[in-house]
Backbone bond lengths (Angstrom), bond angles and torsions (degrees), N, CA, C in turn:
res aa  C-N    CA-C-N  psi(-1)  N-CA   C-N-CA  omega(-1)  CA-C   N-CA-C  phi
1 M - - - 1.447 - - 1.523 108.66 -
2 I 1.307 117.32 129.17 1.445 122.92 -179.12 1.527 108.32 -94.70
3 A 1.332 114.97 129.43 1.453 119.41 179.02 1.513 109.82 -76.86
4 E 1.326 114.85 137.29 1.462 118.50 178.54 1.535 108.75 -76.88
5 P 1.329 116.37 142.84 1.470 118.01 179.47 1.527 110.07 -66.13
6 A 1.292 113.70 144.28 1.469 119.54 178.36 1.528 108.61 -67.03
7 H 1.316 115.16 140.93 1.456 118.89 178.85 1.527 108.15 -83.20
8 I 1.315 114.41 118.65 1.461 120.53 -177.42 1.523 107.24 -105.58
9 S 1.315 115.70 126.19 1.466 118.95 178.29 1.527 108.64 -105.24
10 A 1.299 114.40 146.12 1.467 120.47 179.29 1.524 109.28 -73.94
11 P 1.314 117.45 148.21 1.455 119.39 177.05 1.520 110.63 -60.15
12 S 1.309 116.01 148.21 1.455 120.71 -174.98 1.520 112.98 -77.79
13 Q 1.317 118.68 -16.12 1.446 120.80 -179.54 1.527 110.99 -124.88
14 N 1.309 116.00 156.23 1.471 120.79 178.83 1.532 109.35 -74.89
15 P 1.339 116.24 147.55 1.463 118.43 177.50 1.524 111.50 -68.41
16 A 1.299 115.40 157.03 1.459 122.03 179.53 1.531 109.20 -66.32
17 P 1.336 117.66 155.92 1.478 119.97 -179.68 1.527 113.20 -55.86
18 Q 1.340 117.60 -36.28 1.473 118.94 179.06 1.523 111.18 -67.53
19 Q 1.324 117.25 -35.19 1.462 120.36 177.53 1.529 110.87 -68.40
20 R 1.339 116.35 -39.88 1.458 120.47 178.11 1.538 109.57 -64.11
21 A 1.322 116.16 -40.80 1.475 120.18 179.89 1.523 110.47 -62.70
22 R 1.333 116.54 -44.43 1.474 119.18 178.72 1.517 111.29 -63.82
23 A 1.338 116.65 -37.29 1.464 120.26 179.73 1.535 110.25 -65.73
24 V 1.326 117.34 -44.10 1.477 119.98 179.53 1.521 109.85 -60.96
25 R 1.327 117.25 -43.37 1.472 119.91 -179.71 1.529 111.88 -66.34
26 A 1.336 116.32 -37.28 1.472 119.47 179.06 1.531 110.50 -65.85
27 V 1.336 115.81 -43.72 1.471 119.61 179.29 1.520 109.56 -65.29
28 A 1.332 117.43 -40.41 1.471 120.35 -179.96 1.520 110.60 -62.28
29 G 1.318 117.55 -34.94 1.455 120.45 178.81 1.515 113.89 -68.77
30 C 1.332 116.31 -23.06 1.473 120.48 -178.30 1.522 113.18 -100.94
31 A 1.308 117.54 -13.89 1.468 120.96 -177.46 1.528 110.33 -69.90
32 R 1.339 114.88 145.53 1.463 119.87 -179.84 1.517 112.85 -78.81
33 D 1.347 116.05 -34.33 1.465 120.77 179.55 1.526 108.36 -158.76
34 A 1.323 116.48 -176.80 1.463 120.79 -175.77 1.527 112.01 -63.58
35 D 1.342 117.02 -38.59 1.472 119.98 178.70 1.518 111.23 -64.88
36 D 1.324 115.85 -42.54 1.462 121.54 178.05 1.540 109.76 -61.52
37 L 1.321 116.55 -43.63 1.458 121.22 179.37 1.526 110.34 -61.80
38 A 1.321 117.26 -46.99 1.466 120.58 -179.45 1.524 110.86 -59.93
39 E 1.330 116.91 -41.79 1.461 120.99 -179.14 1.531 111.07 -66.92
40 L 1.325 116.35 -44.64 1.469 119.81 179.75 1.535 111.66 -63.65
41 L 1.335 116.17 -43.90 1.455 119.39 179.34 1.524 110.94 -62.48
42 D 1.343 116.40 -40.43 1.463 120.94 178.35 1.530 110.96 -61.83
43 M 1.340 116.49 -42.56 1.471 120.78 178.95 1.521 111.94 -61.00
44 L 1.311 115.08 -35.55 1.452 120.11 -176.68 1.534 112.98 -90.05
45 G 1.320 116.25 -3.54 1.463 119.64 -179.61 1.514 112.77 72.77
46 L 1.324 115.58 28.91 1.463 120.85 179.75 1.522 109.47 -107.12
47 D 1.308 115.62 158.22 1.450 121.92 178.99 1.532 108.18 -120.94
48 P 1.320 119.02 141.68 1.475 119.21 178.77 1.526 112.96 -55.46
49 A 1.329 117.20 -29.84 1.470 120.13 179.74 1.530 111.39 -67.22
50 D 1.327 117.38 -17.74 1.476 120.64 178.11 1.521 111.89 -67.31
51 A 1.329 117.44 -14.67 1.465 120.13 -178.40 1.514 111.93 -65.60
52 R 1.314 117.43 -22.07 1.463 122.00 178.81 1.526 108.45 -122.49
53 P 1.335 116.54 86.62 1.462 118.02 -177.88 1.525 111.62 -66.84
54 Q 1.310 115.04 148.97 1.463 120.43 177.84 1.516 108.96 -71.20
55 P 1.331 117.96 145.55 1.459 120.42 179.35 1.526 110.07 -60.04
56 Q 1.322 115.20 146.37 1.469 121.73 -178.14 1.529 111.34 -69.88
57 H 1.292 117.67 -30.28 1.449 120.98 -175.73 1.532 109.55 -135.83
58 M 1.283 114.19 157.82 1.453 119.74 178.60 1.529 108.86 -80.07
59 A 1.295 116.32 151.50 1.466 120.47 177.33 1.530 108.73 -67.18
60 P 1.315 116.44 141.37 1.464 118.38 -179.46 1.531 110.68 -64.20
61 E 1.299 114.53 145.79 1.458 118.55 177.70 1.517 110.14 -73.72
62 V 1.314 115.25 142.11 1.456 120.20 178.71 1.534 107.72 -82.53
63 P 1.324 116.64 124.83 1.472 117.56 -179.26 1.527 110.88 -67.23
64 E 1.311 114.87 149.67 1.459 118.98 178.71 1.519 109.71 -70.70
65 M 1.320 115.16 144.47 1.456 120.06 177.34 1.523 108.88 -74.53
66 P 1.323 116.86 137.06 1.462 117.72 178.83 1.530 109.93 -69.36
67 A 1.314 114.55 150.42 1.460 120.18 178.46 1.517 108.87 -65.83
68 P 1.333 118.40 141.76 1.458 120.18 178.97 1.521 110.44 -62.53
69 R 1.293 114.91 141.04 1.464 120.22 179.30 1.533 109.45 -90.53
70 G 1.297 114.67 156.38 1.464 118.31 178.56 1.503 110.98 76.52
71 R 1.292 115.45 -161.47 1.454 120.11 -179.64 1.507 108.81 -133.04
72 G 1.296 115.31 158.66 1.452 119.64 176.43 1.508 110.38 -77.13
73 I 1.305 116.05 165.80 1.466 120.89 179.09 1.522 108.31 -93.69
74 P 1.319 117.50 125.55 1.472 119.04 176.81 1.531 109.56 -63.76
75 I 1.334 115.76 151.87 1.467 121.43 -178.19 1.521 111.42 -57.27
76 A 1.304 117.81 -39.81 1.477 120.51 -178.81 1.531 109.63 -62.98
77 E 1.341 116.58 -42.36 1.471 119.58 179.86 1.518 111.08 -67.45
78 L 1.328 117.17 -40.38 1.461 120.81 178.01 1.526 110.20 -63.31
79 T 1.322 117.41 -42.45 1.452 121.28 179.28 1.530 110.60 -62.22
80 A 1.317 116.76 -41.77 1.470 120.76 178.26 1.517 111.33 -64.64
81 M 1.332 117.37 -40.86 1.464 120.73 179.22 1.533 110.88 -64.35
82 L 1.332 116.60 -43.02 1.464 119.91 179.44 1.533 111.05 -66.14
83 A 1.342 116.89 -39.39 1.472 120.60 178.54 1.522 110.05 -64.98
84 A 1.334 117.25 -40.06 1.465 120.49 178.66 1.526 111.33 -65.46
85 A 1.312 116.48 -28.90 1.462 120.81 179.42 1.528 111.36 -84.44
86 G 1.334 117.36 -4.82 1.454 119.57 176.39 1.515 114.07 99.33
87 F 1.320 117.56 5.31 1.456 120.23 177.16 1.515 109.64 -92.68
88 T 1.297 115.65 127.96 1.462 121.50 176.27 1.514 107.74 -126.79
89 Q 1.322 116.11 166.93 1.445 119.61 179.35 1.532 111.49 -61.39
90 E 1.328 116.34 -36.83 1.459 119.97 -179.27 1.522 110.73 -66.65
91 K 1.360 116.89 -41.69 1.457 119.82 179.84 1.522 110.85 -65.70
92 C 1.334 116.16 -39.39 1.477 120.10 -178.32 1.543 110.31 -66.59
93 R 1.323 117.64 -35.60 1.456 120.64 -177.01 1.520 110.66 -74.17
94 T 1.343 118.34 -30.70 1.458 120.21 -178.32 1.516 112.64 -89.29
95 A 1.306 117.48 -8.38 1.470 121.27 -177.22 1.491 112.28 -77.35
């Protein structure tokens, strides 16, 4: 008595992009050459581009840096402040 082959039905939904990517890589690892890979992928309904699935979400936008508040100190004013505090070029060079 010959056993009848089991009836296999295809899944009702397409696999997720990550599953397709893993399948393409698994088939590529077993293929003998590029022609063999192309044929196997075609049989399975896969595309070589499936090996790199697109990201599920977009990268978050980087918020803009706020403008600095206040004003910078002019060099002349900074020099005067340092001189008033006792710092001179000669002291800084010997320190």
